[in-house]
N, C-alpha and C positions, 0 to 999 in steps of 0.2 A: 504494500500500500504506500502510495506517495505521500510524503509529509508536506504540509503546507508551510511556506515561509512567507515573510512579508512581501516578497516580490512575486509570489504565486498569484495569478489573476483571481483565483477563487478564494483567496485568504479573507478578503473583505466580506464576502458572502457568508463564509463559515463563521466569522466573528459576529456578524449581524444576527445569525441564527441563535447565537448564545445570549444575545442581549434582548430578551423579551421580558415583558412585565410579569410579575408574580401571577396576576390574574390570567394572563395568556398562557403561562406555563401550566397552571392548574386546569384551564380549559382543555389544553392539549392532552394532559394526563388523563383527565376524565373521559375524553373522547376515545383515547386508546384503550382504557379499561372497558368501556362499553363495547367497543369493537371486539376485544378479546373475549369478553363474556359471551357475546352473541355467537362468536365462532365456536366456543366450547359447547354451548347449548345446542347449536345447530348440528354439531357432530355427535350429539347424543350423550354428552358427559355432564354430570352435575357440577355446579360451581359453589364452593364453600366460602363463607366470609364471616367476619365477626359482626355481631349485632350492634346497632347504634340506636339511640333514642330509647323507646320502650323495650327493645331487645338487647340493651346493654348487658353484658355479662353472659349472654347466650351466643350460640353459634347459629348461623343461618345457612341453609342449603337451598339453592335454586335448582329445580329439576327441569329437564328438557321438555316435560309436558306442560310447563307453565306454572306448576305449583311451587310455592315457597314455604318452607317450614323453619320455625325456630326450634332449636333442640339444645339439650344439655348433655354433656358427657359425664358419666359416673366414674368414680375412682377405679372400678373394675373394668373400664373400657367400653362398657355398654352405653347406650344412649337412650334418653327419653325425649320423645317429641313433645314439645310444650304446647305449640299451637300452629295452625296454618296462618300464614300472613296474607294480607290482601294482595291480589295480583296487580 
């Protein structure tokens, strides 16, 4: 891979890409996460995440069939479904 130096024509574009606002960076991050989640679900795989808000302290699983569940893992490794979350 070619390294960029100050006299490389693309160097300015590369640096400009790094200089985005925090809001733009978060927008790009969230868009990437949504894209990756959609790809996983469309491939038939569940997506796991940590709960936020009312589900804080719980784990959340998004299933390819559109259902989303909050669940808790017990010390023995088994899990309890707590409730189905709104679609």
